[in-house]
N, C-alpha and C positions, 0 to 999 in steps of 0.2 A: 274929543271925551275930554270934559271935564274934570277936575280935581277931584269932585265928589264920586263920582263913577269910578274914575282909576282904583280910589282909596278903597270902597266897597268891593271892588274884583279882586284887590290883592288879598284885604282881609279873607276873604271868602277863601281865595286859593290856598291860603296860610292855613285858615281852619280844616281845610281838607286835607291838606298834608300831615298837619298836627296827629289828626284822627286817624291816619292811613300809619302813622309811625307807631302810635299806641295799639294799633292791631296787632301790627307786626309784633312790636315789641311781647304783648297778650298770648298771641300765639306761641311765640318763642318759649315764654315762661311755663306756659300751657304742658309743650313738649316736654318740658325739662323736667318740670314737676310729675309727670305723668311716666315717664322714664324712670326716674328715681321711686316713686311708688311703685312698681310694677317689678323692680328688682327687691325690695326694702320688706316688703307688706307680707308677702307667701313666706317668708323666713321667719318672721314675728309670729305670724297665723300658724305655722307648721308648730313651735314649739308651743303654745299655747292649745292646740289639738292634744298633744301628747301629754302636757302635766294635766291640764285640767278635763279632757273628756274621757280620757284613758287611765285614771289615777292608778289601775292596778296593774297595768303594764311591765312597772319594774318591780312591783311589790312581788309578784308570780313568780317573774325572771330569778328574783332573790329567793324566792323560796326553793324554787328547783335547783338552783346551783347547791343551796343549803343543807336538802335532804335528799338528794342522788346517792349520797355515801352510807344513808340509812337503809334503802333498798337493796336486795340482792336477786340476783338470778338463781333460778331452782330448776334441776332436771332432775325430775322422779323416772328411775328407769327400772323396769318390770323385765325380765329374762322369760321369754314365754317358748314354751315347746308345744306343737303339735304332733302329735302321733297319729300313723292310719294306718301302720302295719297289723294290728290287732283286728280293727275293723274289716280290712280286707282280707284276713282268713277266715271271719266269719260269713262273709257276702263276698263271693268270688265277682260279682259283677262291679265292687269297687275297686279291685284291682286296676279296672281300666279308668275309673272317674276320679280318683282321689290321687294327689300329688303325693310324694315321698316325704317322711317324717323332714322335719325341718325345726329350726329353732331361730328365734331372732329376739332382739331387743325393743320393746316399746318406750317411748319415752314420752312423758307429760311434762310440756314446759310452763312454768309460772315464775310468782314472786313472792318474796316473802320481806318482813321487815326486823331489823336487828332492833331487840328490847334493851340489851344491857352490854357491859364489857365482856360477860361470861361467855357470852356467844349463843344467847338465846335467840331464837327467831320465830315468829309466829307467821302461820301461813294458813291456808286452807285442807281441811283433811280430804275433800276428794281428789286434792292433786299429788297426796303422797301415801295415802294408807296402804295401795296396794306394792308401793313401791320396795325392791329388794335392796337399792342403791340408791343415795340421794347425794346429789351432787349438788354444791352451793358457790358461787361465783359472785365476789366481791366489784365493785366500781374499779377496784385497779387491776383485776384481770386475776386476783390471787384466788384458787379456786381449794375448797376443802369437801371432806366428807362428814356428811351430817348424818345424827340417829335422831329418829322418833323418840320423843320424851313421852308424850301421848297426843290423843287424839279426842273429841268430841263430834262423831258424827252428826248430832241433833243442831249444833249450832255451827259446823262446816268449819271449826277451829280448829287447829293442831300446832303442836309446840314442839320443834325441834331445836338442834342444840351442834354447835361446829366446836371444835378442839383448837388450841395453836393459834387463833388469829389473834393479832396485837392491833392497838391503836382504833379500834371497832367505834364507827360514829354510831350510836343509837337513837331513835326517834322519841319523841315527847309527843305524851295525848293528851288529847284534850277532853271537853265532859260534852259527850254528843247530845246529852239532853238539852242543851243550850243552842242546839245547832235549829237555825231557822230555814221555812222552805223559803227560796228564791236567794239564799246566800251563796257567795261563790265559793267553789271549791275545785281541787286539782287531782287528778290521779294521775299516779308515777309508776310505770311498772314495764312488764318488756313482752307486749302484746305479738302473736304471731311471730317471736323470737327475733324482733326489733327491739335491741334494748335501751333501756333507761329511755322509755318513750312518755313524754307529757302530754296531757290532756287536760283542757277546763271546762269547767260548766258549772252548774248552778244545782243545789239541792233541789230536786223536784217534788218530795214528799216524805215522810216519816211515817212510821209503823208500818211499813207495808207487810202483807201476808204473804207468801208464795204458794201456789198448791203444792202438795207433798211437804212443806214445812211444818216444822211443830207450831201450834199458837204461843209459845212465849218468844218466837223469834220475830223480831218488828225491824224490817231492815231500811236503810236508807237509799232511797230512790234517786238517782242523779240520770243529768244528760252529759255528763263528761264522759267521753267515749272509753269504753271498757270493749275489752276483745279478750279472746282465747289468750292466755298467759299474762294476763293482769291478775289472773287470780291469786291472793294472799298478799296484793300490794296495797299501797295505802290510800285513802281519801283524804284530803289533807284540807284544813280550813284557810282561810287568810290571814289566821296568825301562824301559821308553820306547824299547827298541831295538828298528829292522826286523828281523826274522830270516826274513822272508819276503816274495817278490811275487804276490800272488793272481793267477791264471792262470785256472783250470778249474773247473766245477762239473759233477757228475753230478746229474740230475735228469729225473724221470718228468714233472714239471708244466712246467718253462720257468725255473723260480725255485729258491730254495733249499729243500733238502731235508735240509741239515745234512750234506752231502757237498762240501766245497769242497777246492780243492787249491792249495798255494804252493810257489812256486818257492825250494828254500833259499837264504838271504842269502849261504852261504857260496858256493854255486856262483855266484850274481850276481856278488860280488864277483871271481870268478875271469875271467868273461866281460867284464865292462864296461872294464877296460883294454883288453883286445883290439879291443872293438870300438871304442875312441876313437882308437886308433892305427891299426887295420889294417880298420877298418869290417865286418870279417865273421871269423866264425872258422873255421882251417883246423885239422884234427883228423886225428892220427895213425891208421893204419888197417893192421891185421894182416891181416884176409882171411879169416876161419874164424868158422864156427856153432860154436856150443858151448850146453852143456847142462849145470845142477848133478849133483854127485858126490853120489847119492843111499846110503843104507846098503847098498845091492844090490851097487849099483857099485863100490864101495869094498871090499866083502868079496870079489868076483870078483879084483879087481887085487890083493889081498893088502895095504891100505891100513889103517892103526890106526885112522883117524879118517875121514869124508867132507869131503873139502877140495879144494880146486882147481877146475878145468873142463876136462869133457871133449869132445872136437874131435869134431862128427857131421857138419862137412863141411868141406873146404878147398878156398875159390874161386879158380881156375883162372889164371894166372899174377898171382896174388897175393903179398904178402911171405913169407906163409906156406907157399904152395906152393911158392916159390923157396928157401925154407930147408929144406925137406924136412919138413914137419910131416903126418903125415897121420890119418885118420880113426879115431879110438879111442883118440889119445893123450892123455894127462892134464896139462895145463899146470900145473904147481905155483908155479913163481914166472916173474916175467917182468922183466926188466931188475934183479932183486936183491930184488923187492917180491913178498910171498907174496901167492897168490890163494887165499883162505879160501873165496870163495864164487862163483857164477857171474856175480855182478853185478860183482865186485871188476875183473875182465878187462876189460872195454870202458871204463871209467872210466878206468883207468890208461893204456890204449894211446892213447886218445883225445886225452889230454893229454899224450901224447908226441912231440917235435919230428921232424915229417917229415924222412926224410932219417937218424936217427939208427940206430944200428948198436946193437941189443941182446940179449943172451944169455936165452933162456928155456929152463929145465929142465921137463923131460918124465918122465912115468912112460911106458914104452914100451907100443903098444898090444899085444904079445905078453905081455906083465905079466915080461918079462927084463930085469929090472932098469930102471934110468935111462937119461938121456942129454941134454946140453946142444947147443943148435942158433942158429946165429947170424942173426938176421931185420935187414933194413933195412926200416925202418917208412915205407909210401908214405901218399899222401895219400888220404883216402876219398873215393872216386868219387861223382858226382851220382849221382841213381835212375836216371836213365836207362842210363848205363854199369854200374851195379852189376846191373840187372836183367837185361841181357845177359849180364853175366858168369854171371849165377846160373844163368838158363832155357836159354841157346845152349850149354852148355860141358858136356861129359860125357866123364872117362877121357883129357882131352888131345885132342879133339875141339871144333871149332869149327864148329856148325851153324846152318844159316839156313833158314827156311819157304820154300819153291819158289813166289814169286809170279809172277802173270803178266809181271813185266817179265824176272827169272831165265828163265822159259818161253821166252820169245821170245829172249833172247840168246844161248840155249845150242839154239835152234832145235829145241825139243823137242814132240812132242805137244798139242796143246792141253789135252786133257782129263788130261793125266797129275798125278798127286798125289804128295807126298814131301817129303824133307829133304835141303838141299845140304850135304854137307860143302866148308867153306871153309878149313880148317886143319886139319891134324894135328903134335902135337908130336911132339918129337923122344924124350920118355920116354912117351908115351903106348902103351897096350898092343896098340893098332891099327897102330904104325908098320911098314910094309911089309905092310900087309893092305889099309888104306883111303889113299884120294889124294884131294888136293883134285880138286875137280871131280865127285867120286864121289855118285849119288843114290841112297839109302836110299828103297825104292819099300815094303817090306814089310817085318816081324819077325815071327816066327815065322807066316807066312803072314797075317797082318794087315795090311792096308793102312795106310800111314801118311800121313796129310794134314798135318802139321806137326810144331813139335816137342813141343810141349806134348803131344800125341798120343803121340809115340815114349817121352817119359818115363814116361806113363801105365803103357804097354805093359811097359816095363823095371822098372818098382816094382812090379809084380806077381808078379816072378820073384825067385827066391833064389839066393845062392852053391851054386855045382856046377851051374846049371841051364845049359843050352845054348840061344844065340840064335841063331836061323835069318835072317840076313841075306839079302834078295833086292834086286839093288842093279843101278843102269845106269851105266856108265862108258865113255865115247866111243864112244856108239852100240852096247854090246854088252849084252847083260843074262847075268848070273851071280847064284850063291848062293858064301854066305860064312859059318863058324860060329866063335861063340867062346863060350869057356865063362866064365861068371861067377864073380869072385873075391870074398871078402869084404872088400877092399880096394876092389870098386867102387861100395859102398852108402854 
């Protein structure tokens, strides 16, 4: 082998050796770097995830820790007595079926929010209204007997008070009007007797009206878990402010399905001072039934846009009736405040002082311009009185079912059925036609057996139809006709 070949072969071998050495070094460095990265990177990544992706984790933990002392546990105790001995004496068979007399305690569990150093606590009416004893327990397990200061069933708010407690921590209330849909919120309470439970969710909706609630109630809807026992507890925003008092849930299971409802803090802050000084809320009353003005109604009345509230019923003897409001009038302003939607009017009227004279601007039912009327605001009647006004009045007639007592007092045949006219207003279309003491026996040859039945027959008719009344007056029977007008509906 010549020198040139030997040199070439050795150089080639040297190159292979060097390459192999670099490969080994690269593999070693790669393993070292990979090992270091697998140890260090997750630690840094975890810290970034907690701080950047979940910024509210520590915020809500801080809020919960700070506000737990402002929330109390409430036990509303009612003593129930079931007596069956008297019934057993009247019905011999029941002595074998009914248990003996017994007494027991019924306890409703819920929550409340401390308002101040004096021991005032806001909670729900449905939790405490029937209670004979109310026990309040603080975060430090101290227990006190509370008394009811005032309740407002219409908003489900109740004010109670404990005495003798010191160093109370009270909540700060925020502006519920500033709350936005999608904003994070927290609920604290005692669901199903699980003390001081915290749940987090978002504001799902605002201005919700629930079936059976007054139209001036506008609930905050949240998907934060609310269950029985959360009633009266706070709904809290990310600033640590109470912006709602938890009140209701809609459920198909008995527990939370993400449909919780809270009373807005602004409404609560309006009600609390009234309960503190007057023990109850007295609301103004106009005496109309209204509905929303939609696009079709707005076009019919030649309005530029749908706004206001159209009157579909004026309650007899109400402030609205005395002021001259009519079915079909559209209320545009009330006491100089614009009525943009049907929900505005009940809220404004309810906060108007009883006895105050207000100016109401209307679009006339005949679409011929506008007018203003003055109304003196009344006190909203109780349910029974209002029910009688609604059911037993029509076109200035006050009507009453013909009961056995009335039949005896008027010396009428025992098998008679009908409706008694007890009052005829001077402005009634029936003035001079019907009289107090008249008994309406039939309408359009259909027998009348009560006020509800009478209205059922009338509601099947239309403007322009003729009603044929068959009447009994002072022992004489006779017929009377009346042609229905649009204003009668």
